[in-house]
Structure formats: C-alpha cells, structure tokens
C-alpha positions in Angstrom: 69.5 25.5 -132.9 67.7 24.9 -129.5 64.0 26.1 -129.2 60.8 25.1 -127.4 59.6 23.1 -130.2 59.3 19.3 -130.3 57.8 16.7 -132.3 55.0 14.7 -130.6 57.0 11.7 -131.2 60.0 13.3 -129.4 57.8 14.0 -126.6 56.4 10.6 -126.4 60.0 9.3 -125.9 60.9 11.9 -123.3 57.9 11.1 -121.3 58.1 7.2 -121.9 54.4 7.5 -122.9 52.2 5.0 -124.3 50.1 5.8 -127.2 49.8 5.5 -131.0 50.8 8.7 -132.9 48.3 9.3 -135.8 50.1 12.4 -137.0 53.6 13.6 -136.1 52.8 17.3 -135.1 55.2 19.8 -133.9 54.7 21.2 -130.6 55.7 24.6 -129.3 52.9 25.4 -126.6 51.7 23.6 -123.4 48.1 23.9 -122.5 46.3 23.1 -119.2 43.1 25.1 -119.7 40.5 24.6 -122.4 39.3 28.2 -122.2 42.8 29.5 -122.9 43.7 28.1 -126.1 46.6 29.5 -128.2 48.5 28.0 -131.2 46.0 25.0 -131.0 47.6 22.9 -133.7 50.9 23.4 -132.0 49.7 22.9 -128.3 49.7 20.0 -126.2 46.9 19.9 -123.9 47.6 18.2 -120.3 44.4 16.9 -118.8 45.4 17.8 -115.1 43.2 16.6 -112.2 42.8 19.4 -109.6 39.6 21.4 -108.6 38.5 20.2 -112.0 39.2 17.1 -113.9 40.9 18.0 -117.3 39.9 15.0 -119.1 36.3 16.6 -118.9 37.6 19.2 -121.1 39.3 17.4 -124.0 36.1 17.6 -126.1 36.2 21.3 -125.8 40.0 21.7 -126.3 39.6 19.4 -129.5 36.5 21.5 -130.8 39.0 24.5 -130.3 41.7 23.0 -132.5 44.0 20.9 -130.3 45.1 17.6 -131.6 47.7 16.5 -129.1 46.7 15.4 -125.2 48.5 14.2 -122.4 45.9 12.0 -120.4 46.0 9.6 -117.6 46.8 5.6 -118.5 43.4 3.8 -118.8 41.6 7.0 -120.3 39.1 5.8 -123.1 39.1 8.6 -124.9 39.3 8.8 -129.2 39.0 11.5 -131.5 39.9 11.7 -135.0 43.5 13.0 -136.0 44.2 13.4 -132.3 47.6 11.9 -130.6 46.7 10.9 -126.8 49.8 10.2 -125.0 49.0 7.8 -121.9 50.9 8.6 -118.8 50.6 7.3 -115.1 50.7 10.9 -113.7 49.6 14.0 -116.0 51.3 16.6 -113.8 54.4 14.7 -113.4 54.6 14.4 -117.1 54.2 18.3 -117.5 56.9 18.9 -115.0 59.3 16.0 -116.6 58.7 17.5 -120.0 59.7 21.1 -118.5 62.9 19.7 -116.6 64.2 17.7 -119.8 63.3 21.3 -121.8 65.7 23.1 -119.2 68.5 20.6 -119.2 69.1 21.6 -122.7 70.2 24.9 -122.0 73.4 26.1 -120.2 72.2 29.7 -118.9 72.6 31.6 -115.6 69.3 30.8 -113.7 68.2 32.8 -110.5 65.7 30.9 -108.4 63.6 32.9 -105.5 61.6 31.6 -103.1 60.3 32.9 -99.7 57.1 33.8 -98.2 56.7 37.4 -99.4 58.0 39.4 -102.2 58.8 36.8 -104.8 56.8 38.1 -107.6 58.1 41.8 -106.8 61.8 40.7 -106.5 61.7 38.7 -109.8 59.9 41.5 -111.6 62.3 44.0 -110.3 65.3 42.0 -111.2 63.9 41.6 -114.4 63.7 45.6 -114.7 67.4 46.0 -113.5 69.0 43.3 -115.7 67.0 43.4 -118.8 69.3 46.3 -120.2 72.1 43.8 -120.6 70.6 40.5 -120.5 67.9 38.5 -122.6 65.8 37.4 -119.8 63.2 34.7 -119.5 60.8 34.6 -116.2 57.6 33.5 -114.8 54.6 35.5 -116.4 53.2 37.3 -113.4 53.2 34.8 -110.4 53.3 31.4 -112.0 55.1 29.9 -109.3 53.3 26.7 -108.5 53.8 23.1 -109.6 51.9 23.7 -112.7 53.1 27.5 -113.2 56.8 26.8 -112.9 57.0 24.2 -115.9 54.8 26.3 -117.8 57.2 29.2 -117.1 60.5 27.1 -118.0 58.7 25.9 -121.2 59.6 29.5 -122.3 63.3 29.1 -122.3 64.9 29.4 -125.9 68.5 29.6 -127.3 68.3 33.6 -127.1 68.0 33.7 -123.5 71.2 34.2 -121.2 69.4 34.8 -117.9 66.3 33.2 -116.3 64.6 34.4 -113.3 62.0 32.3 -111.9 60.1 32.1 -108.7 59.2 28.9 -106.7 55.9 28.8 -104.3 55.2 26.0 -102.2 52.6 25.1 -99.6 53.8 22.0 -98.0 56.5 19.4 -97.6 58.0 17.6 -100.7 57.1 20.3 -103.3 60.3 22.2 -103.4 62.4 19.1 -104.7 60.3 18.9 -107.6 60.4 22.6 -108.7 64.2 22.5 -108.1 64.7 19.8 -110.8 62.6 21.9 -113.2 64.1 25.3 -112.7 67.8 23.9 -111.7 68.8 27.7 -110.4 72.7 28.5 -110.4 71.8 31.6 -108.2 69.4 31.6 -105.3 67.5 34.5 -103.8 65.6 34.1 -100.5 63.0 36.7 -99.9 61.2 37.5 -96.5 60.1 34.7 -94.7 56.7 35.3 -93.0 53.5 33.5 -91.8 52.1 32.8 -95.5 51.4 28.9 -95.8 52.5 28.1 -92.2 49.4 25.7 -91.9 51.2 23.4 -94.3 54.3 22.7 -92.2 55.0 21.6 -88.4 56.5 24.8 -87.7 58.5 27.6 -89.5 61.7 26.0 -89.5 60.5 23.0 -91.4 58.9 25.5 -93.8 62.4 27.3 -94.0 64.3 23.8 -94.6 61.8 22.9 -97.4 62.5 26.3 -99.1 66.1 25.9 -99.0 65.9 22.9 -101.0 65.7 25.2 -104.0 69.3 26.2 -103.6 71.0 22.6 -103.1 72.6 23.2 -106.6 73.5 26.8 -106.5 76.7 28.1 -106.7 75.6 31.4 -105.0 73.0 32.0 -102.5 71.8 35.9 -101.5 69.7 36.2 -98.3 69.2 38.1 -95.1 71.9 37.5 -92.8 69.8 37.0 -89.8 67.3 35.1 -91.5 69.5 32.2 -91.7 71.6 32.6 -88.6 70.3 29.5 -87.0 70.5 27.4 -90.4 74.3 27.4 -91.1 74.7 23.7 -91.5 71.5 23.5 -93.6 72.6 26.2 -95.9 73.1 24.1 -99.4 74.8 26.8 -101.7 78.4 26.9 -102.3 78.8 30.5 -101.3 76.5 33.2 -99.7 76.3 36.9 -100.0 74.3 38.2 -97.1 72.7 41.6 -96.6 71.7 43.0 -93.2 70.4 46.1 -91.5 71.7 44.8 -87.9 74.9 42.8 -88.7 78.1 44.5 -89.6 79.6 41.3 -91.0 77.1 41.1 -93.5 78.5 41.6 -97.1 76.2 44.3 -97.6 75.6 46.3 -94.2 72.9 48.8 -94.5 73.4 51.3 -91.8 71.2 54.2 -92.7 67.9 54.9 -94.1 66.7 58.2 -94.8 63.6 59.7 -96.6 64.8 62.3 -99.3 62.1 63.9 -101.6 59.7 60.8 -101.5 62.4 58.3 -101.9 64.2 56.0 -99.5 67.8 56.7 -99.3 70.1 53.8 -98.2 73.8 54.1 -97.1 75.7 50.7 -96.8 79.2 49.3 -96.3 80.3 47.1 -99.2 83.8 45.7 -99.4 85.2 48.3 -96.8 83.5 50.8 -98.7 80.5 53.2 -98.1 77.9 53.1 -100.9 74.4 54.4 -101.5 71.2 53.4 -103.1 67.9 55.5 -103.8 64.7 53.7 -103.7 61.8 55.2 -105.5 59.5 53.8 -102.6 58.8 54.4 -99.1 56.8 51.5 -97.8 58.6 48.9 -95.7 57.9 45.8 -98.0 59.2 47.8 -101.1 62.4 48.8 -99.5 63.1 45.3 -98.2 62.4 43.8 -101.9 64.5 46.8 -103.2 67.3 45.9 -100.9 67.2 42.1 -101.8 67.6 43.3 -105.6 70.3 45.7 -104.5 72.2 42.7 -102.9 71.7 40.4 -105.7 72.9 43.2 -108.5 76.3 43.4 -106.2 76.7 39.4 -105.8 76.4 39.2 -109.6 79.0 41.9 -110.2 77.5 45.1 -110.9 79.2 48.2 -110.0 77.8 49.9 -107.0 77.0 53.0 -108.9 75.5 51.1 -111.8 73.1 49.1 -109.2 72.1 52.7 -107.6 71.3 54.3 -111.0 69.1 51.3 -112.2 67.2 50.8 -108.8 66.5 54.6 -108.5 64.3 54.0 -111.8 62.4 51.0 -110.5 58.6 51.2 -111.3 55.8 49.3 -109.2 54.8 45.8 -109.9 51.3 45.3 -110.4 48.9 43.3 -108.0 45.5 43.7 -109.6 42.2 45.3 -108.2 39.7 46.4 -110.4 37.7 49.8 -110.0 34.3 50.0 -111.6 31.2 51.7 -111.6 28.6 50.5 -109.2 24.5 50.7 -108.9 23.1 53.6 -107.3 26.1 56.0 -107.7 28.6 53.9 -106.0 32.1 52.9 -107.0 33.1 49.1 -106.7 36.5 47.9 -105.8 36.5 44.4 -107.0 39.3 42.1 -105.6 37.0 38.9 -105.2 39.6 36.2 -106.0 42.0 36.4 -103.0 42.2 37.3 -99.4 45.1 37.4 -97.1 46.3 40.2 -94.5 49.0 41.8 -97.0 46.6 42.0 -99.9 44.0 43.1 -97.5 45.8 46.1 -96.5 46.8 46.9 -100.1 43.2 46.8 -101.1 42.4 49.0 -98.1 45.1 51.4 -98.9 43.7 51.5 -102.4 40.1 52.3 -100.9 41.5 55.2 -98.8 42.5 56.9 -102.0 38.9 57.0 -103.4 37.6 60.4 -102.3 34.4 60.4 -104.8 32.4 59.1 -101.6 32.5 60.0 -98.3 31.2 56.6 -97.0 33.5 53.6 -97.2 32.4 50.0 -97.4 34.4 46.6 -97.2 33.0 43.2 -97.9 35.2 40.7 -96.7 35.2 36.9 -96.5 37.1 34.5 -94.2 40.8 34.7 -94.7 42.5 31.2 -95.2 46.1 30.2 -94.9 47.3 33.1 -92.9 49.2 30.8 -90.4 47.7 32.6 -87.4 45.2 31.7 -84.9 41.7 32.7 -85.6 41.4 35.4 -82.8 44.7 36.9 -83.6 44.1 37.0 -87.4 40.5 38.4 -87.0 41.8 40.8 -84.3 44.3 42.4 -86.7 41.7 42.3 -89.3 39.5 44.3 -87.2 42.4 46.7 -86.4 43.1 47.3 -89.8 39.3 48.0 -90.5 39.3 50.5 -87.7 42.6 52.5 -89.0 41.4 52.8 -92.5 38.2 54.2 -91.4 35.8 51.9 -92.8 32.1 53.2 -92.3 30.4 49.7 -93.1 31.8 46.5 -92.6 30.1 43.5 -93.9 31.7 39.9 -93.1 31.0 36.7 -94.9 32.0 33.4 -93.5 31.7 31.3 -90.1 35.0 32.5 -88.6 34.0 36.4 -89.3 30.7 35.6 -87.8 32.2 33.9 -84.9 34.4 37.2 -84.3 31.9 39.8 -85.1 32.6 41.5 -81.7 35.8 42.3 -82.6 34.8 44.8 -85.2 33.8 48.4 -84.2 32.3 50.3 -87.4 29.3 52.6 -87.6 27.5 49.8 -89.5 28.5 46.2 -89.4 26.6 42.9 -90.9 27.7 39.3 -90.7 26.6 36.4 -92.9 27.6 32.7 -92.8 28.0 32.3 -96.4 27.7 34.3 -99.7 24.2 33.1 -100.6 23.1 34.4 -97.2 24.4 37.9 -98.1 23.0 37.9 -101.4 19.5 37.3 -99.9 19.8 40.3 -97.7 21.4 42.6 -100.4 18.5 45.0 -100.7 18.4 45.7 -97.0 22.0 46.8 -97.1 21.0 50.0 -99.0 24.1 50.5 -101.2 24.1 54.0 -102.4 26.9 56.8 -103.0 29.5 54.9 -101.2 32.9 53.1 -102.3 32.7 49.5 -101.8 35.4 47.1 -101.6 34.7 43.4 -102.3 37.7 41.4 -101.0 37.0 37.4 -101.0 38.8 34.2 -101.1 38.2 32.5 -104.1 36.1 29.7 -102.5 33.6 32.1 -101.6 32.6 33.1 -105.1 32.5 37.0 -104.5 32.2 37.4 -108.2 28.4 36.8 -107.6 28.4 40.0 -105.3 30.5 41.9 -108.0 28.0 41.1 -110.7 25.1 42.5 -108.6 26.9 45.6 -107.3 28.5 46.8 -110.6 26.6 48.9 -113.0 25.4 46.9 -116.2 27.0 48.7 -119.4 28.0 48.3 -122.8 29.9 45.3 -123.1 32.6 47.6 -125.0 35.1 48.2 -122.1 38.2 50.7 -121.8 40.4 49.1 -119.3 42.9 51.3 -117.6 45.9 50.1 -115.6 46.5 52.6 -113.0 49.7 50.9 -111.8 51.3 51.5 -115.6 49.9 55.1 -115.1 51.8 55.4 -111.8 54.9 53.7 -113.6 54.7 56.3 -116.3 54.4 59.1 -113.6 57.5 57.7 -111.8 59.4 57.3 -115.2 58.9 61.0 -115.7 60.0 61.9 -112.3 63.2 59.8 -112.8 63.9 62.2 -115.8 63.5 65.4 -113.8 66.3 67.4 -112.1 65.9 67.7 -108.3 62.9 70.1 -107.0 61.0 70.1 -110.2 57.2 69.9 -109.7 54.8 68.1 -111.7 51.6 69.3 -113.2 49.4 66.5 -114.4 47.0 67.2 -117.3 43.7 65.5 -116.6 41.7 67.8 -119.1 39.1 66.1 -121.6 38.3 63.3 -118.9 41.9 62.5 -118.3 42.4 62.0 -122.1 39.4 59.7 -122.3 40.6 57.8 -119.3 38.2 59.1 -116.3 38.1 61.8 -114.1 38.3 61.0 -110.4 39.7 57.7 -111.0 43.0 58.9 -112.3 42.9 62.3 -110.2 42.8 60.4 -107.0 45.7 58.3 -107.7 47.6 61.1 -108.9 46.7 63.0 -105.7 47.7 60.1 -103.4 51.0 59.8 -105.1 51.4 63.5 -104.7 51.8 65.3 -107.8 51.9 69.0 -107.5 49.1 70.4 -109.7 46.3 69.4 -112.0 45.2 71.0 -115.0 41.9 71.1 -116.6 40.6 73.1 -119.6 37.4 74.3 -118.0 35.8 75.3 -115.0 33.1 73.0 -114.5 35.9 69.9 -115.0 37.6 71.4 -112.0 34.4 71.6 -109.9 33.8 68.0 -110.8 37.2 67.0 -109.5 36.5 69.2 -106.3 33.0 67.5 -105.9 34.9 64.1 -105.8 37.2 64.9 -103.0 40.3 66.4 -105.0 42.2 68.8 -102.7 45.4 69.5 -105.1 45.7 72.8 -106.6 43.9 72.9 -109.9 44.6 75.4 -112.9 42.0 76.0 -115.3 43.3 76.5 -118.9 40.4 78.1 -120.5 38.2 80.0 -117.9 35.1 81.6 -118.6 33.9 85.1 -117.2 30.5 84.0 -116.8 31.7 81.4 -114.2 34.3 83.1 -112.2 32.1 82.8 -108.9 32.7 79.0 -109.2 36.7 79.7 -109.4 36.6 81.1 -105.9 33.8 78.8 -104.7 35.9 75.7 -105.5 39.2 77.1 -105.0 40.3 76.8 -109.0 43.1 78.8 -110.3 42.4 80.6 -113.5 44.8 80.9 -116.6 44.7 84.6 -117.9 45.8 84.7 -121.2 44.5 88.2 -122.6 44.0 91.6 -121.6 40.2 91.3 -122.1 40.2 88.3 -119.8 42.6 89.9 -117.1 40.1 92.8 -117.1 36.9 90.7 -116.8 38.6 88.9 -113.8 39.8 92.2 -112.1 36.3 93.6 -112.3 34.8 90.6 -110.8 37.4 90.4 -108.0 36.9 94.3 -107.2 33.2 93.6 -107.1 33.7 90.3 -104.6 36.4 92.0 -102.8 38.8 88.8 -103.6 42.3 90.0 -103.1 45.6 88.1 -103.8 43.7 85.5 -105.5 46.2 82.8 -107.3 46.4 83.0 -111.2 48.7 81.8 -113.8 50.0 83.7 -116.8 50.1 82.3 -120.4 52.7 83.5 -122.8 52.6 82.6 -126.4 56.0 82.0 -127.6 54.8 80.6 -130.9 52.2 78.3 -130.6 49.6 81.1 -131.5 46.5 79.8 -129.7 46.3 81.7 -126.5 48.6 83.9 -124.6 50.4 87.0 -124.2 52.8 87.9 -126.9 56.1 89.2 -126.5 54.9 93.1 -127.5 52.4 92.4 -124.7 54.8 91.9 -121.9 55.5 95.5 -120.9 51.6 96.5 -120.8 51.1 93.0 -118.7 53.9 94.1 -116.3 52.3 97.5 -115.7 48.6 95.9 -115.0 50.3 93.4 -112.6 52.2 96.3 -110.7 51.0 96.7 -107.2 47.7 94.9 -108.1 46.3 93.5 -105.0 43.6 91.6 -106.7 45.8 88.8 -108.0 48.9 87.0 -107.1 50.7 85.2 -109.9 51.4 81.5 -108.8 52.9 80.6 -112.4 53.9 81.8 -115.7 54.3 79.5 -118.5 54.1 78.7 -122.2 53.4 75.8 -124.6 56.1 74.1 -126.8 54.8 73.6 -130.3 56.9 70.9 -131.5 59.1 69.8 -128.7 59.0 66.1 -130.0 60.4 66.9 -133.4 64.1 67.5 -134.4 63.5 69.3 -137.4 61.8 72.1 -135.5 64.5 72.2 -132.7 65.7 75.7 -133.8 62.2 76.9 -133.3 61.8 75.4 -129.9 65.3 77.1 -128.9 63.5 80.3 -130.1 60.6 79.7 -128.0 62.9 79.0 -125.0 64.5 82.3 -125.3 61.1 84.2 -125.7 59.8 82.4 -122.6 62.8 83.4 -120.4 62.8 86.9 -121.6 59.1 87.2 -120.3 59.1 85.7 -117.0 62.3 87.7 -116.0 60.4 90.8 -117.0 57.4 89.7 -115.1 59.3 88.5 -111.9 61.2 91.8 -112.0 57.9 93.8 -111.8 56.4 91.5 -108.9 59.5 91.4 -107.0 59.0 87.6 -106.1 59.6 84.4 -107.7 56.9 82.6 -109.5 56.7 79.0 -110.7 58.1 78.7 -114.3 56.7 75.9 -116.6 57.3 75.2 -120.3 57.9 71.6 -120.9 55.2 69.3 -122.0 55.5 65.5 -122.2 57.9 65.3 -125.0 59.7 68.1 -123.9 60.7 66.8 -120.5 63.2 64.3 -121.9 64.0 66.1 -125.2 64.6 69.3 -123.5 65.8 69.1 -120.0 67.2 72.5 -119.7 63.6 73.7 -120.1 62.3 71.9 -117.2 62.6 75.1 -115.0 60.4 75.1 -111.8 57.8 72.6 -113.1 56.7 70.4 -116.1 53.3 69.6 -117.5 52.7 65.8 -117.8 50.0 64.9 -120.3 49.6 62.1 -122.5 53.0 60.6 -121.2 51.0 59.5 -118.1 49.0 57.6 -120.4 52.0 55.8 -121.9 52.3 57.9 -125.3 55.4 60.1 -125.6 55.8 61.1 -129.5 59.2 62.7 -128.8 60.5 59.0 -128.2 61.2 57.5 -131.5 62.0 54.0 -130.1 60.0 52.3 -127.6 61.3 53.0 -124.0 61.0 50.2 -121.4 60.4 52.8 -118.9 56.9 53.6 -120.6 53.8 51.4 -120.5 50.5 52.1 -122.2 47.6 52.3 -119.7 44.6 51.6 -121.8 43.3 48.6 -123.4 39.9 48.9 -125.4 38.0 45.6 -125.9 34.8 44.5 -127.2 33.2 41.2 -128.1 31.8 39.3 -131.1 27.9 39.9 -131.5 27.7 37.4 -134.2 29.5 35.5 -136.8 28.2 35.1 -140.6 29.5 32.8 -143.6 30.0 35.3 -146.4 30.4 34.4 -150.1 32.6 36.2 -152.3 31.4 39.5 -153.6 28.6 39.5 -151.3 28.3 43.0 -150.1 28.4 44.0 -146.5 27.4 47.3 -144.3 26.3 50.4 -145.5 26.4 51.6 -149.1 27.1 48.1 -150.0 30.9 49.1 -149.2 32.4 45.9 -148.2 33.0 42.5 -149.5 35.3 39.4 -149.3 37.5 38.4 -152.2 36.6 34.8 -151.6 34.1 32.8 -149.3 34.9 33.5 -145.9 33.5 34.7 -142.2 32.9 37.9 -140.9 32.3 38.8 -137.3 30.0 41.5 -136.0 31.6 43.3 -133.3 30.0 45.8 -130.5 31.8 49.0 -131.4 31.1 51.7 -133.7 31.8 55.5 -134.4 29.3 56.5 -131.4 31.8 54.7 -129.3 34.7 56.2 -130.5 36.0 53.9 -133.3 35.7 56.4 -136.2 34.3 56.0 -139.7 37.9 56.5 -141.1 38.7 52.9 -139.9 36.2 51.2 -142.2 36.9 49.2 -145.3 40.0 47.6 -144.3 41.8 50.5 -142.9 41.6 49.4 -139.3 42.6 46.4 -137.8 41.7 44.3 -134.6 43.1 41.4 -132.5 41.2 38.2 -132.5 42.7 35.2 -130.9 46.0 36.8 -131.1 45.7 37.5 -135.0 45.2 41.1 -136.8 42.1 41.0 -138.5 40.8 43.9 -141.1 37.4 45.8 -140.9 35.0 44.9 -143.7 32.6 47.7 -145.0 31.7 50.9 -143.3 31.9 51.6 -139.8 28.5 51.8 -138.5 27.0 53.7 -135.3 27.2 50.9 -132.8 29.0 48.1 -134.6 31.3 47.2 -137.4 32.4 44.2 -139.2 35.4 42.4 -139.4 37.2 39.5 -141.6 37.6 36.4 -139.5 38.0 33.9 -142.3 40.4 31.1 -141.1 40.0 31.8 -137.4 37.8 29.7 -134.9 35.8 33.1 -133.8 32.8 32.6 -132.0 29.8 34.9 -130.4 31.2 36.3 -127.3 34.8 36.2 -128.0 37.0 39.2 -127.1 38.1 41.4 -129.6 41.0 43.9 -129.0 41.2 47.3 -130.8 44.2 48.6 -128.6 46.4 47.3 -126.1 49.9 46.9 -125.4 50.5 44.6 -128.6 48.5 46.9 -131.0 49.3 50.3 -129.6 47.3 53.4 -130.1 50.3 54.8 -132.1 49.5 52.3 -134.6 45.7 53.3 -134.7 46.6 56.7 -135.2 49.0 55.8 -138.2 46.3 53.7 -139.8 43.9 56.7 -140.1 46.5 59.2 -140.2 45.9 61.3 -137.0 47.8 61.5 -133.6 47.1 59.2 -130.7 45.7 62.0 -128.7 42.5 62.0 -130.9 42.3 58.0 -130.6 42.2 58.1 -126.8 40.0 61.3 -126.1 37.4 60.0 -128.7 36.5 56.9 -126.6 32.8 57.5 -125.9 31.5 58.1 -122.5 29.1 55.3 -122.9 32.1 52.7 -123.1 32.4 51.2 -119.7 35.7 52.3 -118.0 37.3 49.7 -115.7 40.4 50.4 -113.5 43.2 47.8 -112.3 45.2 48.6 -109.6 47.8 46.0 -108.2 
C-alpha cells in the first residue's frame, strides 16, 4: 500500500544522506517550523536556512518531541535518541524527498501557475471536481519552493487527482517545482505584473512559467495570452478560451448580469453553451472562466460544468476585523501589501459603516513590477476613490510621494518606529482603521497598540464562510425568492454590525432582530436595510418610526396599541408584518382570528402590510413532515384571505433555515435564513460540502499542574484523575458561556490536535482539562469548537441544541472577524 510513511533509514537512502541512525523511526510528517510541531515522533524536521537559520531551532524542536532532523553537512549537533541526516543542501533534500514521493503515484495532476488567480482557481477546481474525485491540493497558497514539497507530501493511495499551484519570483525556479509536481494537465491563469522585478521582462517570466508544463499532455490557457509563444508552448495539446478570438476552443461571446450573477454564453464544439457565475467582479469572472475551460477540457459535459460553477463559493484571503481602542474598529492586514490585496482590503473597509471616519495606515509596496511614480499614483487614486478620510503612509517611498495623496488628513513617516512615536498625536477615535503593510514593516506592532486589550478567550468569525453559507442557500432558492437574514441575539452570538455590514454589502433583502433596541443599534452603525422587529414593545413605538424599523404584529392587543400610537402621531401607511400561528403556539394570529384580523385591516390607512409569515415547528425532522404539511396549508389559507382583503400582494415567508432545502415548495416570496448562515443546519443529516462553520472558540492554558491519582480537583472536590497525570487550567468558564454541564469529563477540548476531557466542575472564569501525555505548556492554544470539533458535537455532549451553544458565548469574549 502506497502512503507517505517511510522509515528514517529509507529516507536516508532516498536522500543519499550521511549520519548514523540511532533508532529507525517511521516518518509521516515533514516539519519546517519549530513553532508548528505536529506528530512530533513521526516528524522529520528540515533545518532550512532562509530569513532564519533553522539549525538554531533544533533544540526547540527536540524539546517538542522531534527526534529526526535533516541538517547541513558539517553541523555539529548531537542529542540523545535523535537521528541527524547530513546533506549538502537542506532545501534541495526537502524537494528531492517530495519528488521521490510524487514519483510513486500514477495519478492525474493539474499544475497551475500564473501571476494572479492561482489559489482561487485551485480552490475552485477542488470545489468543482471533489464530488467525483479524491483530490489532494496545496493547503492555502503553499506554492513556493518550500510550500510545494510540503503539499506534494500529502499525496496518498486514495487520491485520484492532484491540484497544485506553483509560484515563482525569478528564473531557474520552475524546473524544480515541475520536477516535484510532475503535472499531466497544465492551467495558466492571468499573467500580470506580480514579480516582474525578478525577470528581465514579461517575456522571460512567461517562458519560466511555461516550464511547468513541459511534460503535460494538455494545457489550458487564454488564447491571446500565448499568441506570441507558439513555438515555446511545451504541452502536447492545448485547450484555449477567449473572449475575443472565435477560433478558441471555448469562445465566450456574451456576458450579462442576471440577478447578481454573471451569465456567460459561449461557442464550444460548434454548439452554444452557457455558464452562470455567482460573482460579478472581473477577476472572479476570469478565474471562473478558467475553471469552466478546464472542466470542459477534462471531459465534463457543458450542462454539468454550468451546474457546478453556479454553486461556487468564495475563496478566503484573510483580513481580521477587531475591536479597537477609543471606540474604533481595526481591520488588520499587517502582513502583506500589493495593489490587488490593497483593493480587496479597501473594499472591505468601505463595507464598514459603524464609523463615519475611515482611516488607512499603509506601508511601502514591494514587488509590484511598476515604477514608483506609477505605483503610488495608482495607490493615491485608490485611496481617493474609496473616500478615505485619513491616510497614514509609512516608508521612504510613500514619504517621497506624499504629494500624490489628496485626503482630508494625511501623515507620512519614514518607518514604523517613527509612526509609533507619534501615535498619540494621531488621535484615533471613533473611526475604522485599515492597517495594511508589507511583512518587513512589522505592522503587527501598530496593531497591538490600536487593538483593544481583552480576555484571551476569543471567538473567531470567518466572514467568508458566512458569505459562502449565504451563497449556498441562495443557490437552493427558486428565482426571485428574497432572503431575510436573522441577526437577532447578537447575530446568534457572532456580532452585530460586523455581520450585518457584510450581509448588507452582499445585498440580502431584509434583516430581522428580536427587539427594537437591536434594530436601533444596527441603524446607529450605518445599516440601511429594511429591519423587521419580531417582538416590538408598545412603550418603544416612537423608536420604530424614528429609526424606520418595521414591527411584527402578532396579536389584537398589539395591533390596537400600534393603531392608537399611529393615530396620535398621524403616522400613515407604516410598514408592518403579520405573524400567523400555524402550530408553534408561541406568537401569532390563529386560524380562527383571520376573519377578524381582515376586518381590522380593511381600509386601514395607518398601516401597510409588507409581509405575512409563519414559523415552521419541525421542518428539519422527517417524522414531523405531516405536521409541516398541515402548517403549510394553514399558512396558505391565511395569506390568501389577507391578500384578498387588502387588494394587493404582500411578501409571504414561511421557511426557516432547515425548511429552505427540505421544503422547496414552501419558499414563497422570501425565506428566513438563521443559523444556517453560521454553518449549522439540523435539517441536513449528513455534512454538506457547501456549508461551512463560521465560528471557532479558542482560549489558552493559564497553568499546567502535575496531579497524583485520587487528588481532588475544582469546587466540591468534584474531579480527580484515575492515575498520576497532568491537568491544564484554561481561561474559560461559565461566565464566558462554557456551561457547567460540560464539567466532569462531559466536555472535550482540542489541545495540539487531541481531544481531552474536562476535570471537575466548570468554574466562573476557568476550568481544568486532563492533558496527561500531551506536551501542553502555559500559553498553548485550546480549541473549544471549530471545524474539527463542531458546535453540533458540543450540543450533543450536554443534550442541548447548537443555537444554545452559539448564543451562550459571553459578550466579554473577544470577537475577531476574518475576511479574505
């Protein structure tokens, strides 16, 4: 059986390395970073020399449990029980081992290169082909001289397709990557200015990239992009696409916007075909077209390709949104800076409406391929277009080009240290601040100062996953069906304006909250979408009209109270929503009330009914399907009576999250998307690849203690270990939302990839876990829930529902929002 497990003796032979073998370990993991050690005893640490000399971190890796090392010849390093393989070039050894591993597998491999879009195309091809292929691919954008071999190492006997991207920055790099990847199919994405400075000209860069395809049987590329390189195209066959040249295999001759999607028409094999792309921006449309061409070239039927592409979800390129000092919000992107990612970050900045003032802190941009004057003129134009109020430039190049920038307030500094010295004078208050810097500027130092200090327990919210989930459910809707997003209860514990802003930016039709003050808070943070108030209070009706909030009327008493208020204030034709009780028996007009309700509505000049709705009780559960059908009939009877009385059509909505997919016939005019936005749908009994959990709750270890068997732990002496071991005290308790029900081994947390149980009672601010046998240390990360240990599993542990787990996370837990 082929796998990525080798004995250290076998690896020594593969690498032709010197060194004595102390113990013949089995290796399954390649390690290059001493801070990121996993499967230590099965790991092989490569002491790479780059920005830091990996040989300096061997002791740290050894202390973490690593016993196998590849080091530079001549290194005088000794440690008991450790194997040291001596080689002339450690990086070359890593690459040679990966190349050997690749050579053992006879699978189809797609190799992707280009200047832009590599990661997106790779991830989209994975989405598109994973239903019928077992795919191995680069994690994230591991496309470098180090990242590619680490990616290739993942290949195993179960894979029948590999998708790997390759990135280069100068000549003589691609041959090495081609030897490792050995692609059989090549995909060339957009060629732009990135890394131009590493080549004599664009032509040299193109020729270097084409080396990836020298052993490919098929190459997919833009027809016009290789017009001047006919003799240099190394692949046996080509499949081309174009929006200009009719002779291309896929000639895209038309593109129109339909319901927030890009609708493409093309000629393929003499027939007209079509494709609906769920994105509108130019880069996404081009990347999706590359994927379309690739699928057709690989034999997918046009209808199937269209069906899958229509359901593509966004690929993350991470920004962090955090709570800042002095009522600020901070968008932290302090590790990379180029024109494309700057534009992405600025777009995200414009989505934030919680503060009127928008600020950008930007470093010099490297590797743009542009002359400085051209580059910073483009940057200045972007800043102006995005209506930035305050601009802070850091770096000698920005300092030299400060006259290009035209903002109400601007400041320039030669370096990060100088800016930090003047931080107080910059007077940050009640503004959204984008921190965008090249890694060498160490803008994380700025971030640490501007981000509000908080509890070390953090709830991470992946806004891209939220968008993915939104688009997933949109893909299940019939044409014209609207989406109401439920953001009540602090958006199910996930945030207020942070979630609402991105939903507004991505054009959901309605928001819904439970109480009037929640709606007021959204209005105060710049949310302009229609907002439905599920449980309005008569004492706050004045806030409804002041903030343009739309109440749900669910009883005659509430109706009378509102009409009295409207009559006194002379408020006419105000939008309201009518709730019908079809079986929930919580709130709403019952079937017997509809006739009286219609009498009250008839010729009523104070209100205009925007929608009529009801709530499904058990749409997720098959055993209650007959009851759900009864609810649907009752609802239809009610809205027909109401519409007949009103003389105009209203919005009808019945389906909640689980009803959207299980009851497509009940979508009507709008659906209410709640916990599905956050990655949970109890109506789906098996995990669906289209839905992603958006939240990860993390904390850290405060202290590690050795405990003898039988010694009692926590309040009431409730816990103990069956034998001598270790416990870790972690910074989360019931005041943070980790309920007492998780105590005494019921709850589990992830420490260094291993599930460990709680010990003893959960206390208010902390709790204890059993870390016996794990190299756990103070400060180590502990995961309560994430994609691996999902919220559903925690709910099962204590016999509750996912809603309760998510909404219980306390407000004192710091929220960090990721957007890529």
